[in-house]
PAFIDREN-430123 format. One record per residue (C-alpha): residue in one letter; x, y, z. Coordinates in pm, whole numbers, plus 50000, padded with zeros to 5 digits. Example, Ala and Ser with C-alpha at 12.3 -4.5 7.8 and 13.67 -1.06 7.14 Angstrom:
// PAFIDREN-430123
a512304955050780;s513674989450714;
// end
This chain:
// PAFIDREN-430123
m475365358754268;e476855336354528;h475575304754323;l476935316653997;l480655313554097;p480325276454147;v478775271553837;v481415293653638;i484185271953823;v482355237653743;s481635249553361;l485565258653311;i486665226053444;v484445207453225;a485245227252939;f489075220053013;f488295183253009;v486495185152689;y489245205852548;k491935181752645;n489875151452479;i489455167552151;n493095174452148;k493725135552225;i491295124151954;t492815148851718;a496165133751804;n495085100451721;i493705106651404;d496815124151280;t498875095351385;i496715069951216;d496775089850875;r500935096150941;n501165056850967;s498905051050663;f501055068950457;e504265051250600;f502545019150571;y501665022150187;s505145036150134;k506485004150282;y504184982450108;a505174999649758;r508784988949809;i507904953649875;v505524954649572;e508304971649373;r510734944149466;y508154916549335;i507944934249024;k511614938848959;n511854899449038;i509204894448750;e511174916448502;e514244896448588;i512584865548504;i511564879948181;e515114891648101;k516464854748189;n513234840548024;s515044821147766;v517694805147992;l515224793848266;a514314755948305;d511044762348508;e508264760148228;k506174779648462;y507974813248395;i508014809048034;l506134837847843;k503144827347618;d504784855447343;e508344862447331;n507694891747089;k505594911347387;k508674908947575;d509504947147544;d505944955447613;i505544936847914;q508624951948068;e507304986647986;q503984978748172;l505944967048467;y508144996448434;g504835018448457;l503715002648762;i506865007148919;r506505045648831;q503155044748964;l504525028649326;a506905059649367;f503995079449391;f503295064349731;e506445076549874;t505855112849771;q504275142749951;q501185138949736;a500555107149865;k500855118950210;e497735143350168;k495745113150059;d493355096750301;k493575060950370;k490825048950121;e492165067749795;l495645052649889;e493845016849943;s491745024849613;q494705031949393;f496825003149554;f494094980749448;k493834996249087;l497704989049082;l497974954949207;s495134941848980;t496964957148675;l499874936748815;d497594903948846;t495974909148465;i499914911448363;v500934881348504;k497904860248424;d498024874048046;n501614869647969;f502994836148115;k501934803648002;d500984794048376;g499764828848456;d496804816148649;n499074798848906;l501524822748900;a499174853648958;d497914832149284;e501164825649390;l502134864649374;r498804871149552;e499584854149810;q503024862249878;l501974898949860;h498944891550112;e501484874250351;e503784909250301;y500724927150375;q499924909350653;i503294910050828;l503634949450765;k499954954550899;n500824935951205;g504014957551264;y502134989451241;s499184977651489;k501774976351761;k503045012451728;
// end
């Protein structure tokens, strides 16, 4: 009986430390998930800014001197603007409570589809679409890296 008391005390101490470590790990997971939501929410705003710039270019298309921003078919102007507006509506999802409940992989997958659609719209509708899409991809990647570096420091 006298050997049982030290064993119980040691078991309680070990259980206490295991409990504390589990709480630390769970808190870190919550922080990572919360940061994923905030990260993609901010990145959505950045992408939205770029899409609005493209919309502005389309709107001013007839007065631009730079050939690379000329639409292949001026008759599709309204359709292209509607597609871009649809992307902006999709980006709004990343700032909602529903997005907050999604895990990081789901958010990344949805963002990839959205950015792929944007890439296709630019390639298909501008005379110099391939180069414009490459430039846009590089700019968005730079913005992503800057934002990512800011979150990795948190």
